[in-house]
MIMISE-53024 format. One record per atom (N, C-alpha, C, O): residue number from 1; residue in one letter; x, y, z. Coordinates in pm, 1 decimal, padded with zeros to 6 digits. Layout:
BEGIN
   resi   resn         c1         c2         c3
    NUM      A          X          Y          Z
...
***
This chain:
BEGIN
   resi   resn         c1         c2         c3
      1      M    08417.4    11131.7    11286.9
      1      M    08360.6    11040.0    11217.0
      1      M    08293.1    10920.6    11270.7
      1      M    08345.6    10844.6    11352.1
      2      K    08168.8    10906.4    11219.4
      2      K    08076.5    10801.3    11262.3
      2      K    08086.2    10685.5    11153.0
      2      K    08116.0    10710.3    11036.2
      3      K    08056.6    10547.9    11203.4
      3      K    08048.5    10464.8    11123.1
      3      K    07971.8    10353.1    11181.8
      3      K    07981.3    10332.0    11302.7
      4      I    07877.0    10260.5    11087.4
      4      I    07820.3    10146.5    11151.8
      4      I    07883.5    10038.3    11117.6
      4      I    07920.7    10030.5    11000.5
      5      V    07904.8    09956.0    11186.3
      5      V    07974.4    09812.1    11129.0
      5      V    07899.1    09714.6    11175.8
      5      V    07850.4    09721.8    11288.6
      6      S    07880.7    09615.8    11099.3
      6      S    07791.0    09495.1    11103.3
      6      S    07841.3    09352.8    11154.8
      6      S    07778.1    09257.6    11200.4
      7      N    07954.8    09368.6    11135.4
      7      N    08048.8    09250.3    11205.1
      7      N    08167.7    09267.8    11202.7
      7      N    08219.1    09367.7    11152.4
      8      E    08241.7    09158.7    11265.3
      8      E    08387.5    09177.2    11311.4
      8      E    08468.4    09207.6    11201.1
      8      E    08551.8    09297.2    11214.2
      9      E    08455.1    09133.4    11068.7
      9      E    08540.2    09186.4    10952.2
      9      E    08529.4    09351.8    10940.8
      9      E    08625.7    09427.3    10927.4
     10      Q    08415.3    09383.5    10947.8
     10      Q    08412.9    09550.2    10900.1
     10      Q    08462.4    09617.6    11023.3
     10      Q    08496.3    09733.1    10997.1
     11      M    08479.4    09584.0    11155.8
     11      M    08560.2    09631.6    11235.0
     11      M    08702.1    09630.4    11234.8
     11      M    08773.0    09720.9    11278.7
     12      L    08740.8    09523.3    11183.2
     12      L    08893.6    09515.2    11161.2
     12      L    08922.1    09595.2    11023.1
     12      L    09023.9    09664.2    11017.6
     13      S    08842.0    09588.7    10920.3
     13      S    08859.6    09678.6    10824.2
     13      S    08852.0    09835.1    10855.3
     13      S    08927.5    09913.3    10797.7
     14      L    08759.2    09876.4    10947.1
     14      L    08755.5    10018.3    10982.8
     14      L    08892.7    10050.2    11074.1
     14      L    08941.0    10162.8    11062.5
     15      A    08950.8    09962.9    11156.2
     15      A    09059.8    09951.5    11245.4
     15      A    09184.3    09982.2    11159.0
     15      A    09276.5    10056.1    11193.6
     16      A    09173.0    09904.8    11022.8
     16      A    09285.5    09930.0    10935.4
     16      A    09272.3    10043.5    10873.6
     16      A    09379.0    10102.7    10857.8
     17      E    09177.5    10096.4    10832.2
     17      E    09173.9    10224.5    10788.8
     17      E    09236.7    10331.3    10877.9
     17      E    09322.7    10411.3    10840.8
     18      Y    09186.1    10323.4    10993.5
     18      Y    09240.6    10438.2    11113.3
     18      Y    09389.7    10405.5    11118.4
     18      Y    09456.1    10503.8    11151.2
     19      S    09458.3    10299.1    11096.0
     19      S    09576.2    10281.9    11118.5
     19      S    09675.1    10339.9    11018.7
     19      S    09792.8    10366.8    11043.0
     20      K    09601.4    10358.0    10885.3
     20      K    09682.8    10424.9    10798.6
     20      K    09741.4    10564.5    10835.5
     20      K    09845.7    10604.1    10783.4
     21      N    09678.5    10631.0    10917.7
     21      N    09719.8    10776.8    10960.4
     21      N    09779.5    10769.8    11106.4
     21      N    09818.3    10868.8    11168.3
     22      L    09781.5    10653.4    11148.7
     22      L    09825.0    10640.2    11292.9
     22      L    10003.0    10667.8    11323.8
     22      L    10087.0    10592.3    11274.8
     23      Q    10033.5    10765.3    11395.6
     23      Q    10166.7    10802.5    11458.5
     23      Q    10216.0    10745.3    11575.0
     23      Q    10131.6    10685.7    11641.9
     24      T    10330.9    10747.1    11617.9
     24      T    10376.5    10713.4    11748.2
     24      T    10371.9    10875.5    11841.1
     24      T    10345.7    10989.1    11801.7
     25      N    10406.7    10826.6    11965.4
     25      N    10381.9    10931.4    12057.6
     25      N    10227.4    10957.6    12067.1
     25      N    10195.9    11075.0    12087.0
     26      K    10136.7    10874.7    12056.9
     26      K    09993.4    10893.2    12053.5
     26      K    09886.1    10792.5    12173.8
     26      K    09895.9    10670.2    12183.6
     27      I    09830.0    10841.9    12220.5
     27      I    09728.3    10788.1    12303.7
     27      I    09599.1    10770.7    12271.5
     27      I    09533.9    10868.9    12236.2
     28      I    09546.8    10658.2    12277.3
     28      I    09426.9    10645.5    12208.5
     28      I    09327.1    10591.7    12316.2
     28      I    09359.5    10480.7    12358.6
     29      F    09213.8    10644.1    12370.0
     29      F    09107.7    10603.9    12471.1
     29      F    09002.0    10527.0    12376.4
     29      F    08962.2    10574.6    12270.1
     30      L    08965.3    10413.8    12423.4
     30      L    08880.7    10334.5    12376.4
     30      L    08740.7    10319.6    12481.6
     30      L    08756.5    10276.1    12595.7
     31      H    08638.9    10349.7    12443.9
     31      H    08520.2    10366.1    12510.9
     31      H    08428.5    10268.2    12462.4
     31      H    08411.3    10253.8    12341.3
     32      G    08364.0    10194.8    12553.3
     32      G    08231.2    10104.3    12522.8
     32      G    08217.5    09998.1    12636.2
     32      G    08304.8    09975.6    12720.0
     33      D    08110.7    09943.2    12628.8
     33      D    08054.6    09852.3    12712.7
     33      D    08124.0    09721.0    12689.9
     33      D    08153.4    09688.7    12574.8
     34      L    08153.4    09640.3    12795.6
     34      L    08207.9    09493.7    12767.0
     34      L    08150.3    09420.5    12641.8
     34      L    08030.1    09405.2    12619.8
     35      G    08258.9    09374.9    12558.3
     35      G    08216.1    09288.7    12428.9
     35      G    08174.7    09374.7    12332.9
     35      G    08121.9    09318.6    12236.9
     36      S    08183.5    09526.0    12326.0
     36      S    08130.5    09604.1    12215.6
     36      S    08246.5    09607.8    12092.5
     36      S    08222.4    09653.4    11980.7
     37      G    08367.8    09555.4    12130.9
     37      G    08464.2    09549.1    12002.9
     37      G    08600.5    09623.7    12015.4
     37      G    08683.3    09634.3    11924.9
     38      K    08611.4    09676.8    12149.4
     38      K    08738.1    09752.7    12160.8
     38      K    08856.8    09666.2    12148.5
     38      K    08948.1    09724.5    12089.9
     39      T    08882.8    09555.4    12182.1
     39      T    09004.5    09480.0    12164.1
     39      T    09002.1    09446.0    12017.4
     39      T    09111.0    09445.7    11960.0
     40      T    08879.7    09413.5    11939.5
     40      T    08890.3    09366.0    11810.2
     40      T    08922.2    09486.3    11722.1
     40      T    08961.7    09458.5    11608.9
     41      F    08913.3    09597.1    11749.7
     41      F    08953.9    09755.3    11691.2
     41      F    09092.8    09725.2    11686.6
     41      F    09148.3    09725.4    11576.8
     42      V    09172.9    09692.8    11815.5
     42      V    09303.7    09711.5    11853.5
     42      V    09366.2    09593.1    11745.6
     42      V    09456.9    09614.0    11665.1
     43      K    09303.1    09480.6    11762.7
     43      K    09330.8    09388.0    11691.8
     43      K    09370.6    09399.0    11538.4
     43      K    09471.8    09347.8    11490.6
     44      G    09269.6    09478.4    11463.1
     44      G    09253.5    09538.0    11326.7
     44      G    09370.0    09623.5    11304.3
     44      G    09439.9    09610.6    11203.8
     45      V    09395.5    09720.4    11405.5
     45      V    09524.5    09818.2    11387.1
     45      V    09640.5    09712.6    11370.9
     45      V    09712.7    09711.9    11271.2
     46      L    09654.8    09618.5    11480.8
     46      L    09792.4    09544.2    11471.6
     46      L    09809.5    09489.9    11367.4
     46      L    09914.8    09503.3    11305.1
     47      K    09692.8    09404.0    11318.0
     47      K    09703.1    09322.9    11183.8
     47      K    09729.4    09399.8    11076.2
     47      K    09818.5    09355.7    11003.5
     48      A    09680.2    09498.9    11044.7
     48      A    09713.0    09604.5    10952.1
     48      A    09836.3    09662.1    10949.5
     48      A    09872.1    09698.9    10837.6
     49      L    09912.0    09680.9    11039.8
     49      L    10045.4    09722.5    11068.8
     49      L    10151.5    09609.7    11059.8
     49      L    10270.8    09634.1    11077.4
     50      G    10106.8    09490.9    11033.1
     50      G    10204.4    09367.3    10995.2
     50      G    10209.7    09277.0    11103.9
     50      G    10273.9    09172.1    11097.2
     51      Y    10131.0    09320.0    11226.4
     51      Y    10154.7    09200.2    11331.3
     51      Y    10103.0    09050.6    11306.3
     51      Y    09986.9    09021.8    11277.2
     52      K    10201.2    08967.0    11321.3
     52      K    10135.5    08836.1    11284.5
     52      K    10103.6    08755.3    11378.4
     52      K    10032.7    08659.8    11346.8
     53      G    10144.1    08769.4    11512.3
     53      G    10111.8    08697.6    11631.0
     53      G    09970.3    08686.8    11685.1
     53      G    09874.6    08725.3    11617.8
     54      N    09956.3    08633.9    11808.0
     54      N    09815.7    08634.7    11868.4
     54      N    09780.3    08760.4    11921.9
     54      N    09868.6    08832.0    11969.0
     55      V    09660.3    08797.0    11920.7
     55      V    09636.5    08916.6    11975.5
     55      V    09517.7    08899.9    12091.2
     55      V    09403.9    08862.6    12062.6
     56      K    09549.8    08924.4    12190.8
     56      K    09454.4    08897.7    12318.6
     56      K    09410.9    08992.6    12396.2
     56      K    09498.0    09077.2    12416.3
     57      S    09294.7    09016.9    12457.2
     57      S    09238.1    09117.3    12569.7
     57      S    09334.3    09119.5    12681.3
     57      S    09374.3    09021.7    12744.4
     58      P    09367.1    09245.4    12698.2
     58      P    09469.3    09249.9    12842.3
     58      P    09391.7    09257.7    12972.1
     58      P    09442.9    09296.5    13077.0
     59      T    09263.1    09218.1    12959.9
     59      T    09197.0    09205.0    13069.9
     59      T    09250.2    09176.6    13204.8
     59      T    09236.8    09252.5    13300.9
     60      Y    09312.6    09060.6    13206.3
     60      Y    09389.3    09011.6    13313.1
     60      Y    09513.8    09027.7    13330.5
     60      Y    09564.2    08990.2    13436.3
     61      T    09589.9    09086.4    13232.0
     61      T    09712.2    09110.5    13240.3
     61      T    09744.1    09282.0    13265.3
     61      T    09853.4    09332.1    13291.9
     62      L    09636.9    09339.0    13250.8
     62      L    09645.9    09487.8    13242.5
     62      L    09697.9    09549.8    13123.4
     62      L    09642.4    09651.6    13081.9
     63      V    09812.9    09494.1    13053.5
     63      V    09871.6    09561.4    12929.8
     63      V    09932.1    09435.2    12865.1
     63      V    09977.4    09335.8    12921.9
     64      E    09921.8    09463.2    12726.3
     64      E    09988.8    09370.7    12642.0
     64      E    10073.0    09447.4    12559.9
     64      E    10030.5    09555.7    12519.6
     65      S    10193.3    09406.8    12526.2
     65      S    10292.8    09473.4    12444.8
     65      S    10314.7    09400.1    12295.5
     65      S    10325.5    09278.8    12277.4
     66      Y    10318.1    09497.3    12200.7
     66      Y    10345.1    09442.9    12065.4
     66      Y    10461.9    09526.3    12004.1
     66      Y    10454.6    09646.5    11978.2
     67      E    10564.6    09450.7    11985.5
     67      E    10674.5    09529.4    11919.9
     67      E    10692.6    09506.8    11780.4
     67      E    10674.8    09402.9    11716.9
     68      F    10736.6    09636.7    11735.8
     68      F    10742.2    09647.4    11583.1
     68      F    10892.6    09686.9    11563.0
     68      F    10967.3    09677.2    11660.4
     69      K    10934.5    09724.3    11460.6
     69      K    11080.7    09752.2    11408.8
     69      K    11107.3    09888.5    11497.4
     69      K    11184.3    09888.4    11593.4
     70      D    11039.6    09996.8    11456.7
     70      D    11080.8    10111.5    11502.6
     70      D    10998.1    10178.8    11609.9
     70      D    11027.6    10288.5    11657.4
     71      F    10872.2    10092.9    11652.4
     71      F    10799.8    10144.9    11777.1
     71      F    10723.2    10035.9    11837.1
     71      F    10725.0    09926.3    11781.1
     72      S    10647.6    10055.2    11957.9
     72      S    10581.2    09951.4    12037.1
     72      S    10461.9    10002.5    12038.9
     72      S    10453.3    10124.5    12024.2
     73      I    10350.0    09929.6    12055.6
     73      I    10201.2    09926.5    12052.1
     73      I    10166.8    09880.1    12198.4
     73      I    10199.5    09765.4    12229.0
     74      Y    10115.4    09944.7    12274.2
     74      Y    10069.2    09891.4    12412.5
     74      Y    09913.7    09907.8    12439.1
     74      Y    09853.6    10015.1    12445.1
     75      H    09864.8    09792.1    12452.8
     75      H    09724.7    09778.4    12479.1
     75      H    09684.6    09757.0    12628.6
     75      H    09704.6    09649.4    12684.9
     76      F    09633.4    09852.6    12683.4
     76      F    09599.4    09839.3    12825.9
     76      F    09430.1    09827.6    12841.3
     76      F    09349.2    09891.6    12774.1
     77      D    09404.4    09747.7    12927.3
     77      D    09238.9    09740.6    12985.2
     77      D    09260.4    09764.4    13121.3
     77      D    09333.0    09691.7    13189.1
     78      L    09194.0    09874.3    13170.4
     78      L    09178.2    09936.6    13296.5
     78      L    09071.8    09861.3    13367.3
     78      L    09086.3    09863.1    13489.5
     79      Y    08979.9    09802.5    13328.5
     79      Y    08842.9    09762.6    13383.8
     79      Y    08885.8    09691.3    13496.8
     79      Y    08817.4    09732.4    13590.5
     80      R    08956.5    09613.9    13531.9
     80      R    08976.9    09559.2    13664.7
     80      R    09064.4    09611.4    13778.7
     80      R    09090.1    09546.1    13879.8
     81      I    09111.4    09745.2    13750.8
     81      I    09153.3    09802.5    13843.0
     81      I    09077.9    09883.3    13964.1
     81      I    09000.1    09971.5    13927.7
     82      S    09091.0    09865.5    14078.6
     82      S    09002.0    09936.2    14160.6
     82      S    09067.7    10056.8    14222.1
     82      S    08988.7    10128.6    14283.4
     83      D    09188.3    10094.9    14220.7
     83      D    09240.3    10233.4    14231.1
     83      D    09326.1    10267.0    14146.7
     83      D    09430.5    10204.7    14127.6
     84      P    09283.1    10393.8    14072.4
     84      P    09395.1    10458.5    13996.1
     84      P    09531.8    10477.8    14021.1
     84      P    09611.2    10521.2    13937.7
     85      E    09557.5    10447.1    14130.2
     85      E    09691.8    10447.5    14184.1
     85      E    09779.3    10334.9    14157.5
     85      E    09900.3    10334.5    14179.9
     86      E    09706.8    10232.0    14105.0
     86      E    09763.9    10089.3    14087.5
     86      E    09839.2    10148.0    13936.8
     86      E    09936.4    10075.9    13914.2
     87      L    09826.9    10232.1    13852.4
     87      L    09884.8    10255.8    13738.1
     87      L    10027.1    10326.3    13771.0
     87      L    10117.8    10317.5    13688.3
     88      E    10040.9    10378.7    13862.0
     88      E    10172.4    10430.6    13912.9
     88      E    10270.7    10305.2    13958.4
     88      E    10388.2    10303.7    13922.0
     89      W    10225.4    10220.7    14024.5
     89      W    10293.9    10091.3    14057.3
     89      W    10341.7    09999.1    13941.0
     89      W    10437.2    09921.8    13947.8
     90      I    10254.1    10020.6    13824.4
     90      I    10320.2    09921.1    13714.2
     90      I    10387.7    10013.4    13615.2
     90      I    10419.5    09971.4    13503.9
     91      G    10412.2    10147.9    13655.8
     91      G    10510.5    10215.0    13576.3
     91      G    10447.9    10284.1    13457.1
     91      G    10517.9    10332.3    13368.1
     92      I    10315.2    10288.6    13455.9
     92      I    10255.6    10357.5    13343.0
     92      I    10306.5    10478.6    13264.3
     92      I    10298.7    10493.8    13142.4
     93      R    10351.4    10548.8    13339.7
     93      R    10417.3    10664.9    13265.9
     93      R    10525.4    10646.7    13162.8
     93      R    10544.3    10721.4    13066.8
     94      D    10602.2    10526.3    13197.1
     94      D    10701.9    10471.8    13132.7
     94      D    10668.0    10417.1    12974.9
     94      D    10747.9    10406.3    12881.8
     95      Y    10534.7    10389.1    12976.5
     95      Y    10497.8    10347.5    12828.8
     95      Y    10458.6    10468.1    12742.7
     95      Y    10431.1    10437.9    12626.6
     96      F    10450.4    10594.0    12773.0
     96      F    10417.2    10678.5    12701.4
     96      F    10524.4    10773.1    12650.7
     96      F    10573.2    10861.0    12721.8
     97      N    10557.5    10752.3    12530.3
     97      N    10697.6    10804.4    12490.0
     97      N    10696.3    10818.5    12341.9
     97      N    10608.7    10760.4    12277.9
     98      E    10778.1    10884.3    12287.6
     98      E    10788.7    10906.1    12141.2
     98      E    10783.4    10777.7    12049.4
     98      E    10736.4    10786.8    11935.9
     99      K    10823.7    10678.0    12090.5
     99      K    10832.1    10540.6    12008.4
     99      K    10728.9    10461.4    12066.8
     99      K    10747.4    10339.7    12067.3
    100      S    10608.9    10513.4    12123.1
    100      S    10480.9    10416.2    12148.9
    100      S    10359.2    10471.4    12076.4
    100      S    10338.0    10581.2    12024.8
    101      I    10291.8    10370.2    12087.5
    101      I    10150.2    10414.3    12060.5
    101      I    10065.8    10336.0    12165.7
    101      I    10082.2    10214.3    12174.9
    102      C    09972.7    10403.0    12248.4
    102      C    09891.1    10315.7    12340.8
    102      C    09764.5    10312.5    12329.3
    102      C    09712.7    10423.3    12315.5
    103      F    09690.2    10216.4    12330.2
    103      F    09533.3    10207.3    12331.1
    103      F    09513.6    10171.1    12462.7
    103      F    09581.8    10085.1    12518.3
    104      I    09398.3    10249.5    12530.7
    104      I    09370.3    10235.1    12679.4
    104      I    09214.1    10185.8    12684.1
    104      I    09128.6    10270.8    12659.2
    105      E    09176.8    10063.7    12712.3
    105      E    09037.8    10072.6    12747.5
    105      E    08986.0    10106.2    12871.4
    105      E    09065.1    10100.5    12965.5
    106      W    08879.5    10137.6    12892.4
    106      W    08824.4    10182.2    13036.2
    106      W    08910.3    10301.9    13071.5
    106      W    08965.4    10291.0    13181.0
    107      P    08935.4    10417.0    13002.6
    107      P    09006.7    10508.6    13061.5
    107      P    08997.2    10582.1    13188.6
    107      P    09087.0    10621.7    13263.0
    108      D    08843.6    10593.9    13199.4
    108      D    08774.3    10676.1    13320.4
    108      D    08833.1    10609.2    13434.5
    108      D    08831.0    10681.3    13534.3
    109      K    08889.0    10486.2    13454.2
    109      K    08933.8    10444.5    13570.7
    109      K    09081.4    10483.0    13587.2
    109      K    09135.1    10453.2    13693.9
    110      G    09142.6    10537.5    13505.9
    110      G    09277.1    10602.7    13523.4
    110      G    09278.2    10746.2    13580.0
    110      G    09378.8    10799.7    13626.6
    111      K    09154.4    10804.1    13571.2
    111      K    09129.1    10931.8    13625.5
    111      K    09267.0    11007.9    13609.4
    111      K    09323.0    10991.0    13501.1
    112      D    09327.1    11086.4    13698.7
    112      D    09435.1    11187.6    13699.4
    112      D    09573.0    11123.2    13657.0
    112      D    09666.6    11194.5    13620.6
    113      F    09582.4    10974.3    13663.6
    113      F    09707.7    10923.3    13610.0
    113      F    09724.9    10904.7    13483.8
    113      F    09831.1    10851.5    13451.1
    114      L    09627.0    10942.3    13376.6
    114      L    09666.3    10937.7    13237.6
    114      L    09653.0    11054.8    13185.6
    114      L    09562.1    11132.2    13215.9
    115      P    09759.9    11082.7    13086.6
    115      P    09760.0    11199.8    13009.2
    115      P    09641.8    11227.6    12896.5
    115      P    09566.1    11138.3    12858.2
    116      K    09638.0    11328.5    12861.4
    116      K    09515.4    11342.6    12768.0
    116      K    09539.4    11260.5    12654.4
    116      K    09650.7    11223.0    12617.7
    117      A    09398.1    11226.3    12584.0
    117      A    09391.6    11145.7    12484.1
    117      A    09422.3    11221.8    12361.2
    117      A    09377.1    11334.9    12343.4
    118      S    09510.2    11152.1    12263.2
    118      S    09524.5    11201.5    12127.6
    118      S    09391.3    11179.1    12051.2
    118      S    09349.8    11263.6    11971.9
    119      S    09336.0    11082.3    12072.4
    119      S    09202.0    11051.0    12001.6
    119      S    09116.7    10953.5    12099.5
    119      S    09164.7    10892.7    12195.1
    120      N    08986.6    10950.1    12059.3
    120      N    08889.8    10900.3    12158.3
    120      N    08817.4    10796.9    12035.5
    120      N    08801.1    10835.2    11919.6
    121      I    08783.3    10677.3    12079.2
    121      I    08708.8    10591.9    11997.3
    121      I    08589.0    10533.4    12083.4
    121      I    08599.2    10459.9    12181.6
    122      Y    08474.4    10581.8    12025.2
    122      Y    08371.2    10517.5    12111.4
    122      Y    08276.0    10410.0    12029.1
    122      Y    08234.4    10427.9    11914.6
    123      I    08254.9    10314.5    12097.8
    123      I    08179.0    10193.4    12032.1
    123      I    08061.7    10174.0    12120.5
    123      I    08067.5    10170.0    12243.4
    124      K    07950.4    10161.6    12045.3
    124      K    07809.3    10169.8    12087.2
    124      K    07750.1    10046.4    12033.3
    124      K    07760.5    10023.0    11912.9
    125      H    07683.4    09958.5    12119.1
    125      H    07607.9    09844.4    12059.4
    125      H    07483.6    09918.3    12004.5
    125      H    07443.0    10019.0    12062.5
    126      L    07417.5    09866.8    11885.2
    126      L    07302.3    09885.8    11829.7
    126      L    07246.6    09759.2    11796.4
    126      L    07269.7    09721.9    11681.4
    127      A    07180.3    09685.6    11867.1
    127      A    07127.1    09519.8    11829.9
    127      A    07229.5    09453.3    11784.7
    127      A    07314.8    09416.5    11865.4
    128      E    07240.5    09429.2    11672.1
    128      E    07365.6    09336.7    11622.0
    128      E    07472.2    09415.3    11547.3
    128      E    07562.6    09353.8    11490.8
    129      K    07466.3    09549.5    11544.1
    129      K    07568.9    09629.4    11487.9
    129      K    07638.8    09705.5    11576.4
    129      K    07593.7    09719.1    11690.1
    130      R    07741.1    09757.5    11544.6
    130      R    07805.0    09870.9    11628.9
    130      R    07835.1    09996.2    11552.2
    130      R    07886.2    10003.1    11440.4
    131      E    07791.5    10103.7    11637.6
    131      E    07839.6    10253.8    11601.0
    131      E    07974.3    10287.7    11635.2
    131      E    07997.3    10292.1    11756.0
    132      V    08088.8    10318.0    11540.7
    132      V    08205.7    10360.8    11604.1
    132      V    08206.7    10496.6    11570.7
    132      V    08172.8    10535.8    11459.0
    133      E    08245.1    10574.1    11664.7
    133      E    08300.4    10729.7    11656.9
    133      E    08427.0    10752.1    11687.0
    133      E    08474.0    10734.0    11799.3
    134      I    08490.0    10793.0    11588.4
    134      I    08647.1    10845.8    11628.3
    134      I    08648.6    10978.4    11619.3
    134      I    08612.7    11040.5    11519.3
    135      S    08695.8    11034.9    11738.2
    135      S    08717.0    11189.9    11736.4
    135      S    08869.9    11235.3    11796.5
    135      S    08901.5    11354.1    11801.5
***
C-alpha cells in the first residue's frame, strides 16, 4: 500500500489506521531519511492504541518502551550505533517476544543481529509531502 501524506495530522491518521490490524510478536522496520516522519508514525500508532504519555525519539536512548495492559511496544532507533554487535550488549533479543511489538528505525545498521521484519514501512520525502509505503 502506498499513500501520500501532506502533514503530521495525516501521518498520525495513517498510523492509526495501520494500528487497527497490528498484533503482538511483530517486528516493523521503519525506513526513511532523517526527519522523514518515522517517529511521528510510531507516535500515531501509540496514540491510537490509547497511550497517553509523551512519545519521544529514541535517537539518544536507543530504545523507548511503552507498556500496555497485555503487551509492550518497543521503539528502537539504530542511527547512532557504530557496530551491530552493540545490539547484543543491550540484550536486543529479549525484546522480541510474543507480548511485544517492535518498531525499528535504521534497521540496516542492525545487520545480522535483527530477525526478519514482519512489515516494512518506507517513508520518502516528496517536497513538502511524504510517500508512505507499507509492505
